[in-house]
BALOBA-1460 file (C-alpha; in Angstrom, 3 decimals):
// residues 367
<rec num="1" residu="m" x="136.256" y="82.896" z="127.656"/>
<rec num="2" residu="a" x="134.764" y="79.708" z="126.195"/>
<rec num="3" residu="a" x="137.137" y="77.392" z="124.358"/>
<rec num="4" residu="p" x="137.151" y="77.740" z="120.557"/>
<rec num="5" residu="r" x="134.762" y="75.360" z="118.821"/>
<rec num="6" residu="h" x="136.288" y="72.420" z="116.981"/>
<rec num="7" residu="g" x="136.429" y="73.153" z="113.288"/>
<rec num="8" residu="a" x="135.360" y="76.788" z="113.709"/>
<rec num="9" residu="f" x="136.239" y="79.050" z="110.761"/>
<rec num="10" residu="h" x="136.519" y="82.834" z="110.794"/>
<rec num="11" residu="p" x="137.196" y="85.291" z="107.944"/>
<rec num="12" residu="l" x="140.731" y="86.729" z="108.211"/>
<rec num="13" residu="t" x="142.198" y="89.427" z="105.985"/>
<rec num="14" residu="v" x="145.445" y="88.768" z="104.115"/>
<rec num="15" residu="a" x="147.907" y="91.447" z="105.267"/>
<rec num="16" residu="a" x="150.768" y="90.418" z="102.975"/>
<rec num="17" residu="v" x="151.868" y="87.842" z="100.412"/>
<rec num="18" residu="d" x="155.648" y="87.354" z="100.360"/>
<rec num="19" residu="r" x="157.355" y="85.249" z="97.705"/>
<rec num="20" residu="l" x="159.929" y="82.990" z="99.365"/>
<rec num="21" residu="t" x="161.090" y="80.977" z="96.345"/>
<rec num="22" residu="d" x="159.846" y="80.374" z="92.813"/>
<rec num="23" residu="d" x="157.420" y="77.792" z="94.175"/>
<rec num="24" residu="s" x="156.560" y="79.012" z="97.677"/>
<rec num="25" residu="v" x="154.933" y="82.014" z="99.339"/>
<rec num="26" residu="a" x="154.224" y="83.156" z="102.876"/>
<rec num="27" residu="l" x="150.751" y="84.462" z="103.701"/>
<rec num="28" residu="t" x="150.387" y="86.879" z="106.617"/>
<rec num="29" residu="l" x="146.872" y="86.922" z="108.057"/>
<rec num="30" residu="r" x="145.552" y="89.762" z="110.210"/>
<rec num="31" residu="v" x="143.655" y="88.666" z="113.339"/>
<rec num="32" residu="p" x="141.085" y="91.152" z="114.696"/>
<rec num="33" residu="a" x="141.261" y="91.928" z="118.401"/>
<rec num="34" residu="e" x="138.049" y="90.055" z="119.230"/>
<rec num="35" residu="l" x="139.430" y="86.797" z="117.764"/>
<rec num="36" residu="r" x="142.987" y="86.858" z="119.102"/>
<rec num="37" residu="e" x="142.315" y="84.493" z="121.986"/>
<rec num="38" residu="e" x="140.726" y="81.996" z="119.598"/>
<rec num="39" residu="y" x="143.849" y="82.084" z="117.424"/>
<rec num="40" residu="r" x="146.301" y="81.733" z="120.303"/>
<rec num="41" residu="h" x="148.537" y="78.833" z="119.266"/>
<rec num="42" residu="a" x="151.346" y="76.616" z="120.496"/>
<rec num="43" residu="p" x="154.543" y="76.595" z="118.415"/>
<rec num="44" residu="g" x="154.182" y="73.954" z="115.704"/>
<rec num="45" residu="q" x="150.410" y="74.105" z="115.237"/>
<rec num="46" residu="h" x="148.711" y="74.609" z="111.892"/>
<rec num="47" residu="l" x="145.789" y="76.418" z="110.280"/>
<rec num="48" residu="t" x="143.250" y="75.001" z="107.852"/>
<rec num="49" residu="l" x="142.329" y="77.360" z="105.020"/>
<rec num="50" residu="r" x="139.057" y="76.890" z="103.168"/>
<rec num="51" residu="r" x="137.991" y="77.936" z="99.701"/>
<rec num="52" residu="t" x="134.831" y="77.274" z="97.740"/>
<rec num="53" residu="a" x="135.805" y="76.962" z="94.095"/>
<rec num="54" residu="p" x="133.748" y="79.247" z="91.811"/>
<rec num="55" residu="e" x="133.422" y="76.509" z="89.193"/>
<rec num="56" residu="g" x="131.074" y="73.895" z="90.600"/>
<rec num="57" residu="g" x="131.118" y="75.289" z="94.117"/>
<rec num="58" residu="t" x="133.161" y="72.433" z="95.614"/>
<rec num="59" residu="e" x="134.854" y="73.160" z="98.928"/>
<rec num="60" residu="v" x="138.621" y="72.777" z="99.184"/>
<rec num="61" residu="r" x="140.464" y="72.655" z="102.519"/>
<rec num="62" residu="r" x="144.216" y="72.630" z="102.997"/>
<rec num="63" residu="t" x="146.355" y="72.683" z="106.121"/>
<rec num="64" residu="y" x="149.410" y="74.931" z="106.476"/>
<rec num="65" residu="s" x="151.704" y="75.234" z="109.480"/>
<rec num="66" residu="i" x="152.156" y="78.504" z="111.315"/>
<rec num="67" residu="c" x="155.740" y="79.726" z="111.002"/>
<rec num="68" residu="s" x="155.453" y="82.796" z="113.229"/>
<rec num="69" residu="p" x="156.472" y="82.502" z="116.907"/>
<rec num="70" residu="a" x="153.768" y="81.658" z="119.416"/>
<rec num="71" residu="p" x="152.493" y="84.443" z="121.692"/>
<rec num="72" residu="a" x="153.676" y="84.487" z="125.294"/>
<rec num="73" residu="p" x="151.301" y="82.540" z="127.572"/>
<rec num="74" residu="d" x="150.713" y="85.606" z="129.742"/>
<rec num="75" residu="g" x="150.439" y="88.053" z="126.838"/>
<rec num="76" residu="p" x="147.746" y="88.883" z="124.295"/>
<rec num="77" residu="g" x="146.856" y="86.575" z="121.416"/>
<rec num="78" residu="p" x="148.512" y="87.096" z="118.026"/>
<rec num="79" residu="a" x="147.675" y="90.153" z="115.940"/>
<rec num="80" residu="e" x="149.025" y="88.342" z="112.867"/>
<rec num="81" residu="l" x="149.649" y="84.759" z="111.796"/>
<rec num="82" residu="r" x="152.015" y="83.678" z="109.032"/>
<rec num="83" residu="v" x="151.931" y="80.410" z="107.087"/>
<rec num="84" residu="g" x="154.104" y="79.011" z="104.317"/>
<rec num="85" residu="v" x="152.528" y="77.570" z="101.157"/>
<rec num="86" residu="r" x="154.560" y="75.491" z="98.724"/>
<rec num="87" residu="l" x="153.177" y="74.992" z="95.221"/>
<rec num="88" residu="v" x="152.121" y="71.388" z="94.614"/>
<rec num="89" residu="e" x="151.757" y="70.155" z="91.054"/>
<rec num="90" residu="g" x="148.034" y="70.057" z="90.350"/>
<rec num="91" residu="g" x="147.314" y="71.426" z="93.829"/>
<rec num="92" residu="e" x="144.064" y="73.379" z="93.725"/>
<rec num="93" residu="f" x="144.607" y="75.515" z="96.811"/>
<rec num="94" residu="s" x="148.364" y="76.020" z="96.458"/>
<rec num="95" residu="t" x="147.876" y="77.180" z="92.845"/>
<rec num="96" residu="f" x="145.177" y="79.577" z="94.038"/>
<rec num="97" residu="a" x="147.533" y="80.899" z="96.742"/>
<rec num="98" residu="h" x="150.365" y="81.490" z="94.287"/>
<rec num="99" residu="k" x="148.386" y="82.991" z="91.429"/>
<rec num="100" residu="e" x="145.373" y="84.732" z="92.929"/>
<rec num="101" residu="i" x="145.630" y="85.590" z="96.630"/>
<rec num="102" residu="a" x="146.644" y="89.194" z="97.243"/>
<rec num="103" residu="a" x="146.865" y="91.568" z="100.207"/>
<rec num="104" residu="g" x="143.375" y="92.670" z="101.203"/>
<rec num="105" residu="d" x="141.690" y="89.386" z="100.285"/>
<rec num="106" residu="v" x="139.661" y="87.597" z="102.948"/>
<rec num="107" residu="l" x="140.146" y="83.873" z="103.634"/>
<rec num="108" residu="d" x="138.169" y="81.419" z="105.764"/>
<rec num="109" residu="v" x="140.606" y="80.145" z="108.402"/>
<rec num="110" residu="m" x="140.040" y="77.453" z="111.022"/>
<rec num="111" residu="v" x="141.284" y="78.022" z="114.566"/>
<rec num="112" residu="p" x="144.753" y="76.514" z="115.253"/>
<rec num="113" residu="a" x="145.050" y="72.746" z="115.662"/>
<rec num="114" residu="g" x="147.706" y="70.046" z="115.754"/>
<rec num="115" residu="r" x="149.871" y="68.254" z="118.328"/>
<rec num="116" residu="f" x="153.299" y="68.550" z="116.684"/>
<rec num="117" residu="v" x="154.095" y="71.142" z="119.326"/>
<rec num="118" residu="l" x="156.511" y="72.264" z="121.987"/>
<rec num="119" residu="e" x="155.260" y="74.196" z="124.980"/>
<rec num="120" residu="p" x="158.184" y="76.505" z="125.913"/>
<rec num="121" residu="a" x="156.744" y="77.187" z="129.364"/>
<rec num="122" residu="a" x="156.910" y="73.474" z="130.170"/>
<rec num="123" residu="a" x="160.349" y="72.880" z="128.622"/>
<rec num="124" residu="p" x="163.434" y="72.583" z="130.829"/>
<rec num="125" residu="a" x="165.349" y="75.875" z="130.760"/>
<rec num="126" residu="s" x="168.585" y="74.100" z="129.884"/>
<rec num="127" residu="g" x="167.010" y="71.637" z="127.449"/>
<rec num="128" residu="h" x="168.728" y="70.670" z="124.213"/>
<rec num="129" residu="y" x="166.337" y="70.245" z="121.268"/>
<rec num="130" residu="a" x="166.869" y="69.188" z="117.671"/>
<rec num="131" residu="a" x="164.925" y="68.980" z="114.427"/>
<rec num="132" residu="i" x="165.400" y="67.145" z="111.137"/>
<rec num="133" residu="v" x="163.314" y="68.687" z="108.377"/>
<rec num="134" residu="g" x="162.908" y="68.428" z="104.636"/>
<rec num="135" residu="g" x="161.534" y="71.077" z="102.274"/>
<rec num="136" residu="s" x="158.459" y="72.812" z="103.648"/>
<rec num="137" residu="g" x="158.890" y="70.834" z="106.875"/>
<rec num="138" residu="i" x="160.831" y="73.885" z="108.067"/>
<rec num="139" residu="t" x="157.565" y="75.802" z="108.538"/>
<rec num="140" residu="p" x="156.357" y="74.521" z="111.952"/>
<rec num="141" residu="v" x="159.926" y="73.995" z="113.175"/>
<rec num="142" residu="l" x="160.699" y="77.660" z="112.521"/>
<rec num="143" residu="s" x="157.940" y="78.569" z="114.984"/>
<rec num="144" residu="i" x="159.113" y="75.937" z="117.476"/>
<rec num="145" residu="a" x="162.760" y="77.056" z="117.404"/>
<rec num="146" residu="a" x="162.013" y="80.793" z="117.524"/>
<rec num="147" residu="s" x="159.492" y="80.407" z="120.356"/>
<rec num="148" residu="l" x="161.749" y="78.153" z="122.436"/>
<rec num="149" residu="l" x="164.903" y="80.237" z="122.090"/>
<rec num="150" residu="a" x="163.029" y="83.433" z="122.976"/>
<rec num="151" residu="a" x="161.230" y="81.938" z="125.976"/>
<rec num="152" residu="r" x="164.029" y="79.868" z="127.527"/>
<rec num="153" residu="p" x="167.372" y="81.702" z="127.763"/>
<rec num="154" residu="d" x="169.424" y="78.544" z="128.375"/>
<rec num="155" residu="a" x="167.788" y="76.277" z="125.781"/>
<rec num="156" residu="r" x="169.687" y="75.140" z="122.676"/>
<rec num="157" residu="f" x="168.357" y="74.078" z="119.303"/>
<rec num="158" residu="c" x="170.025" y="72.170" z="116.464"/>
<rec num="159" residu="l" x="168.343" y="72.314" z="113.054"/>
<rec num="160" residu="v" x="169.297" y="69.826" z="110.336"/>
<rec num="161" residu="r" x="167.499" y="70.737" z="107.141"/>
<rec num="162" residu="s" x="167.433" y="69.143" z="103.718"/>
<rec num="163" residu="d" x="166.431" y="70.931" z="100.518"/>
<rec num="164" residu="r" x="166.846" y="70.297" z="96.817"/>
<rec num="165" residu="t" x="168.801" y="73.484" z="96.016"/>
<rec num="166" residu="a" x="169.618" y="76.783" z="97.709"/>
<rec num="167" residu="a" x="167.092" y="78.536" z="95.462"/>
<rec num="168" residu="s" x="164.289" y="76.204" z="96.604"/>
<rec num="169" residu="t" x="164.987" y="76.688" z="100.330"/>
<rec num="170" residu="m" x="162.091" y="78.289" z="102.210"/>
<rec num="171" residu="f" x="162.572" y="80.878" z="104.966"/>
<rec num="172" residu="l" x="166.289" y="81.400" z="104.352"/>
<rec num="173" residu="e" x="166.262" y="84.884" z="105.870"/>
<rec num="174" residu="e" x="164.237" y="83.864" z="108.911"/>
<rec num="175" residu="v" x="166.563" y="80.968" z="109.727"/>
<rec num="176" residu="a" x="169.617" y="83.180" z="109.182"/>
<rec num="177" residu="d" x="168.097" y="85.698" z="111.592"/>
<rec num="178" residu="l" x="167.837" y="83.006" z="114.278"/>
<rec num="179" residu="k" x="171.499" y="82.156" z="113.739"/>
<rec num="180" residu="d" x="172.463" y="85.833" z="114.101"/>
<rec num="181" residu="r" x="170.271" y="86.362" z="117.161"/>
<rec num="182" residu="y" x="171.310" y="83.203" z="119.031"/>
<rec num="183" residu="p" x="174.807" y="82.316" z="117.732"/>
<rec num="184" residu="a" x="175.735" y="80.250" z="120.771"/>
<rec num="185" residu="r" x="172.415" y="78.437" z="121.111"/>
<rec num="186" residu="f" x="171.189" y="77.814" z="117.554"/>
<rec num="187" residu="q" x="173.074" y="75.335" z="115.383"/>
<rec num="188" residu="l" x="172.243" y="75.057" z="111.678"/>
<rec num="189" residu="v" x="173.263" y="72.275" z="109.310"/>
<rec num="190" residu="t" x="172.049" y="72.431" z="105.701"/>
<rec num="191" residu="v" x="172.206" y="69.566" z="103.195"/>
<rec num="192" residu="l" x="171.287" y="70.063" z="99.540"/>
<rec num="193" residu="s" x="170.232" y="66.953" z="97.657"/>
<rec num="194" residu="r" x="170.727" y="68.271" z="94.109"/>
<rec num="195" residu="e" x="173.383" y="70.955" z="94.424"/>
<rec num="196" residu="e" x="176.935" y="71.097" z="95.747"/>
<rec num="197" residu="q" x="177.760" y="73.702" z="98.394"/>
<rec num="198" residu="e" x="180.999" y="75.664" z="98.564"/>
<rec num="199" residu="s" x="181.285" y="74.683" z="102.218"/>
<rec num="200" residu="g" x="179.510" y="72.336" z="104.556"/>
<rec num="201" residu="l" x="178.257" y="68.829" z="103.935"/>
<rec num="202" residu="p" x="178.376" y="67.083" z="100.533"/>
<rec num="203" residu="s" x="175.166" y="66.968" z="98.540"/>
<rec num="204" residu="g" x="172.827" y="63.989" z="98.654"/>
<rec num="205" residu="r" x="169.718" y="62.701" z="100.388"/>
<rec num="206" residu="l" x="169.485" y="62.564" z="104.174"/>
<rec num="207" residu="d" x="168.697" y="58.875" z="104.544"/>
<rec num="208" residu="e" x="168.881" y="56.607" z="107.591"/>
<rec num="209" residu="e" x="172.513" y="55.600" z="107.065"/>
<rec num="210" residu="r" x="173.723" y="59.148" z="106.564"/>
<rec num="211" residu="l" x="171.824" y="60.495" z="109.571"/>
<rec num="212" residu="a" x="173.095" y="57.689" z="111.801"/>
<rec num="213" residu="a" x="176.655" y="58.781" z="111.026"/>
<rec num="214" residu="l" x="176.006" y="62.535" z="111.017"/>
<rec num="215" residu="l" x="173.993" y="63.131" z="114.175"/>
<rec num="216" residu="p" x="176.548" y="61.888" z="116.771"/>
<rec num="217" residu="a" x="179.148" y="64.164" z="115.153"/>
<rec num="218" residu="l" x="176.872" y="67.194" z="115.529"/>
<rec num="219" residu="l" x="175.500" y="66.971" z="119.037"/>
<rec num="220" residu="p" x="175.227" y="64.725" z="122.111"/>
<rec num="221" residu="v" x="172.347" y="62.591" z="120.858"/>
<rec num="222" residu="a" x="171.556" y="61.038" z="124.235"/>
<rec num="223" residu="e" x="171.188" y="64.467" z="125.889"/>
<rec num="224" residu="v" x="168.592" y="65.841" z="123.458"/>
<rec num="225" residu="t" x="165.307" y="66.421" z="125.281"/>
<rec num="226" residu="g" x="163.104" y="66.423" z="122.193"/>
<rec num="227" residu="w" x="163.477" y="65.589" z="118.494"/>
<rec num="228" residu="f" x="161.153" y="67.103" z="115.874"/>
<rec num="229" residu="l" x="160.966" y="65.351" z="112.495"/>
<rec num="230" residu="c" x="158.993" y="67.046" z="109.750"/>
<rec num="231" residu="g" x="158.833" y="66.661" z="105.988"/>
<rec num="232" residu="p" x="158.167" y="63.957" z="103.390"/>
<rec num="233" residu="y" x="157.296" y="60.470" z="104.594"/>
<rec num="234" residu="g" x="160.594" y="58.901" z="103.481"/>
<rec num="235" residu="l" x="162.737" y="61.448" z="105.310"/>
<rec num="236" residu="v" x="160.737" y="61.238" z="108.528"/>
<rec num="237" residu="q" x="160.770" y="57.436" z="108.560"/>
<rec num="238" residu="g" x="164.511" y="57.301" z="107.821"/>
<rec num="239" residu="a" x="165.213" y="59.797" z="110.608"/>
<rec num="240" residu="e" x="163.049" y="57.825" z="113.033"/>
<rec num="241" residu="r" x="164.958" y="54.610" z="112.287"/>
<rec num="242" residu="a" x="168.310" y="56.395" z="112.608"/>
<rec num="243" residu="l" x="167.364" y="57.804" z="116.014"/>
<rec num="244" residu="s" x="166.105" y="54.412" z="117.161"/>
<rec num="245" residu="g" x="169.413" y="52.860" z="116.145"/>
<rec num="246" residu="l" x="171.223" y="55.526" z="118.173"/>
<rec num="247" residu="g" x="169.252" y="54.580" z="121.281"/>
<rec num="248" residu="v" x="166.849" y="57.539" z="121.379"/>
<rec num="249" residu="v" x="163.712" y="56.789" z="123.400"/>
<rec num="250" residu="r" x="160.605" y="56.922" z="121.173"/>
<rec num="251" residu="t" x="158.774" y="59.268" z="123.547"/>
<rec num="252" residu="r" x="161.362" y="61.961" z="122.810"/>
<rec num="253" residu="v" x="160.608" y="61.866" z="119.071"/>
<rec num="254" residu="h" x="157.773" y="63.941" z="117.562"/>
<rec num="255" residu="e" x="156.767" y="63.594" z="113.925"/>
<rec num="256" residu="e" x="154.709" y="65.419" z="111.340"/>
<rec num="257" residu="i" x="154.488" y="64.255" z="107.740"/>
<rec num="258" residu="f" x="153.798" y="66.797" z="105.020"/>
<rec num="259" residu="h" x="153.324" y="64.479" z="102.069"/>
<rec num="260" residu="v" x="152.573" y="60.792" z="101.607"/>
<rec num="261" residu="e" x="152.358" y="59.064" z="98.251"/>
<rec num="262" residu="e" x="148.946" y="57.600" z="97.568"/>
<rec num="263" residu="v" x="148.618" y="54.065" z="98.841"/>
<rec num="264" residu="t" x="145.932" y="51.473" z="98.329"/>
<rec num="265" residu="a" x="143.729" y="50.963" z="101.349"/>
<rec num="266" residu="p" x="144.021" y="47.547" z="103.004"/>
<rec num="267" residu="a" x="141.806" y="44.881" z="101.536"/>
<rec num="268" residu="r" x="138.675" y="44.270" z="103.585"/>
<rec num="269" residu="t" x="138.446" y="40.845" z="105.100"/>
<rec num="270" residu="a" x="135.139" y="38.991" z="105.240"/>
<rec num="271" residu="a" x="134.849" y="39.857" z="108.937"/>
<rec num="272" residu="s" x="135.486" y="43.560" z="108.447"/>
<rec num="273" residu="a" x="133.246" y="43.776" z="105.384"/>
<rec num="274" residu="a" x="130.365" y="42.243" z="107.312"/>
<rec num="275" residu="a" x="130.560" y="45.011" z="109.910"/>
<rec num="276" residu="s" x="131.347" y="47.906" z="107.591"/>
<rec num="277" residu="h" x="128.064" y="49.635" z="108.429"/>
<rec num="278" residu="g" x="126.344" y="50.424" z="111.698"/>
<rec num="279" residu="r" x="125.681" y="53.490" z="113.794"/>
<rec num="280" residu="v" x="128.031" y="56.130" z="115.141"/>
<rec num="281" residu="t" x="127.434" y="58.286" z="118.180"/>
<rec num="282" residu="a" x="129.617" y="61.384" z="118.139"/>
<rec num="283" residu="r" x="130.163" y="64.094" z="120.728"/>
<rec num="284" residu="l" x="131.272" y="67.458" z="119.331"/>
<rec num="285" residu="d" x="131.379" y="70.796" z="121.151"/>
<rec num="286" residu="g" x="129.298" y="69.392" z="123.987"/>
<rec num="287" residu="r" x="126.476" y="68.011" z="121.804"/>
<rec num="288" residu="s" x="125.959" y="64.348" z="120.895"/>
<rec num="289" residu="g" x="124.073" y="62.629" z="118.106"/>
<rec num="290" residu="t" x="123.660" y="59.139" z="116.707"/>
<rec num="291" residu="w" x="123.520" y="58.449" z="112.963"/>
<rec num="292" residu="p" x="123.766" y="55.495" z="110.547"/>
<rec num="293" residu="v" x="127.062" y="54.729" z="108.811"/>
<rec num="294" residu="q" x="126.540" y="53.702" z="105.216"/>
<rec num="295" residu="d" x="128.383" y="50.737" z="103.731"/>
<rec num="296" residu="g" x="132.048" y="51.619" z="103.210"/>
<rec num="297" residu="e" x="131.638" y="55.105" z="104.681"/>
<rec num="298" residu="s" x="134.116" y="56.556" z="107.190"/>
<rec num="299" residu="l" x="132.948" y="57.735" z="110.592"/>
<rec num="300" residu="l" x="133.840" y="61.301" z="109.626"/>
<rec num="301" residu="d" x="131.687" y="61.227" z="106.488"/>
<rec num="302" residu="a" x="128.776" y="59.827" z="108.483"/>
<rec num="303" residu="v" x="129.100" y="62.631" z="111.035"/>
<rec num="304" residu="l" x="129.522" y="65.294" z="108.328"/>
<rec num="305" residu="r" x="126.216" y="64.322" z="106.735"/>
<rec num="306" residu="n" x="124.597" y="65.466" z="109.971"/>
<rec num="307" residu="r" x="127.083" y="67.902" z="111.527"/>
<rec num="308" residu="a" x="128.752" y="70.129" z="108.935"/>
<rec num="309" residu="d" x="130.964" y="71.595" z="111.669"/>
<rec num="310" residu="a" x="132.866" y="68.332" z="112.288"/>
<rec num="311" residu="p" x="136.619" y="69.070" z="112.164"/>
<rec num="312" residu="y" x="138.636" y="67.861" z="109.174"/>
<rec num="313" residu="a" x="141.140" y="69.083" z="106.610"/>
<rec num="314" residu="c" x="143.042" y="66.567" z="104.485"/>
<rec num="315" residu="k" x="140.830" y="63.442" z="104.774"/>
<rec num="316" residu="g" x="144.018" y="61.510" z="104.032"/>
<rec num="317" residu="g" x="145.151" y="60.450" z="107.495"/>
<rec num="318" residu="v" x="147.987" y="62.998" z="107.530"/>
<rec num="319" residu="c" x="146.930" y="66.220" z="109.296"/>
<rec num="320" residu="g" x="145.212" y="64.798" z="112.399"/>
<rec num="321" residu="t" x="142.481" y="67.471" z="112.429"/>
<rec num="322" residu="c" x="139.732" y="64.830" z="112.767"/>
<rec num="323" residu="r" x="141.316" y="63.106" z="115.787"/>
<rec num="324" residu="a" x="138.702" y="61.657" z="118.137"/>
<rec num="325" residu="f" x="138.598" y="59.398" z="121.183"/>
<rec num="326" residu="l" x="137.040" y="55.963" z="120.666"/>
<rec num="327" residu="v" x="134.658" y="55.675" z="123.614"/>
<rec num="328" residu="s" x="133.208" y="52.296" z="122.683"/>
<rec num="329" residu="g" x="133.057" y="49.801" z="119.831"/>
<rec num="330" residu="e" x="135.772" y="48.789" z="117.392"/>
<rec num="331" residu="v" x="137.016" y="50.429" z="114.200"/>
<rec num="332" residu="r" x="139.468" y="49.781" z="111.378"/>
<rec num="333" residu="m" x="141.776" y="52.622" z="110.334"/>
<rec num="334" residu="d" x="142.860" y="52.474" z="106.696"/>
<rec num="335" residu="r" x="145.949" y="54.619" z="107.262"/>
<rec num="336" residu="n" x="147.486" y="56.721" z="110.008"/>
<rec num="337" residu="f" x="150.296" y="59.208" z="109.477"/>
<rec num="338" residu="a" x="149.168" y="61.685" z="112.143"/>
<rec num="339" residu="l" x="148.714" y="59.919" z="115.479"/>
<rec num="340" residu="e" x="151.692" y="58.731" z="117.489"/>
<rec num="341" residu="s" x="151.696" y="55.275" z="119.069"/>
<rec num="342" residu="e" x="150.969" y="56.739" z="122.503"/>
<rec num="343" residu="e" x="147.779" y="58.302" z="121.145"/>
<rec num="344" residu="t" x="146.467" y="55.166" z="119.441"/>
<rec num="345" residu="e" x="147.268" y="53.107" z="122.535"/>
<rec num="346" residu="a" x="145.303" y="55.631" z="124.596"/>
<rec num="347" residu="g" x="142.272" y="55.104" z="122.343"/>
<rec num="348" residu="f" x="142.439" y="57.922" z="119.794"/>
<rec num="349" residu="v" x="141.566" y="57.380" z="116.130"/>
<rec num="350" residu="l" x="141.382" y="59.398" z="112.921"/>
<rec num="351" residu="a" x="137.694" y="59.697" z="112.076"/>
<rec num="352" residu="c" x="138.416" y="60.172" z="108.355"/>
<rec num="353" residu="q" x="140.153" y="56.788" z="108.185"/>
<rec num="354" residu="s" x="137.989" y="54.826" z="110.625"/>
<rec num="355" residu="h" x="135.309" y="52.330" z="109.615"/>
<rec num="356" residu="p" x="133.102" y="50.510" z="112.136"/>
<rec num="357" residu="l" x="133.810" y="46.866" z="112.940"/>
<rec num="358" residu="t" x="130.918" y="46.701" z="115.404"/>
<rec num="359" residu="e" x="127.286" y="47.697" z="114.956"/>
<rec num="360" residu="e" x="127.633" y="50.531" z="117.487"/>
<rec num="361" residu="v" x="130.593" y="52.904" z="117.710"/>
<rec num="362" residu="e" x="130.933" y="55.990" z="119.905"/>
<rec num="363" residu="i" x="133.583" y="58.687" z="119.395"/>
<rec num="364" residu="d" x="134.310" y="61.941" z="121.220"/>
<rec num="365" residu="f" x="135.874" y="64.899" z="119.368"/>
<rec num="366" residu="d" x="136.011" y="66.925" z="122.604"/>
<rec num="367" residu="r" x="138.664" y="64.866" z="124.425"/>
């Protein structure tokens, strides 16, 4: 079977809408038999959901992580996919999901994407894994933990999660089920930032200092094969610094940021401003084209004017859907919260944040 096209959307029927908390729901999407291979996913990947607003007809895309376990590599693709959606103040799609989506509705859903993943088949059977998550950051980690523990009978997983209150905690039952199913191999530590617990850790934020003291008391930090950090920018950065201070090698740390406060793009120097236009050659799904880049325009926007199927979701440098390999030329990225240092060093860029610094730039979405 041919590989799924980058950015390909298919209509999927909503099988169920489950309310998790006052401000979060889980959407279960039914995958027809003929599309199950296209929606085969690794634990930790996400889906992009698309909606065209009735007023004005503007298109809205949002990315949500898959929380259901990944299918076995030698088994059929998934018959259903489940994602968690937390209500964001003023969020167009999350408000739509909470107030309007119902079982039986049909949504446009992109094929799975993302590299915040663990491949259970490639993981050491006796590996020790850990995750530090905040809020809705539990969503991809739930899939990672469930998939790993089911696939590797000797693997262990420690989950440190931070939430505001018990009532705002997503997927309580699903995490409790993991604890019941794997009592000797799944360790759960919950910290509430705005509510005292009857037992367990005191309330308060999980910052760098607190994590640096907590983690060595929970598990043998140096023996952890892989760390998964997911949640708000501040939590992820604090956890990364804490792990670095504890001597954890950077290649063992995987990050995904769910929310970043708006920041001002870097000021353009005279040199960068002079080369802010040019031409981009882009390869996508085996076809290449060359098009002009208008002054101040990103490479992604230039490609989209000519190839509507170019992959993207957030356009904010967070989701990584528009990741491409820089074949030639030079670019400036305004922001990057999706690519790890190993990826940028290897030559990958975010097309939505990249502006040409040379007259000719070539990128490859197929790498």
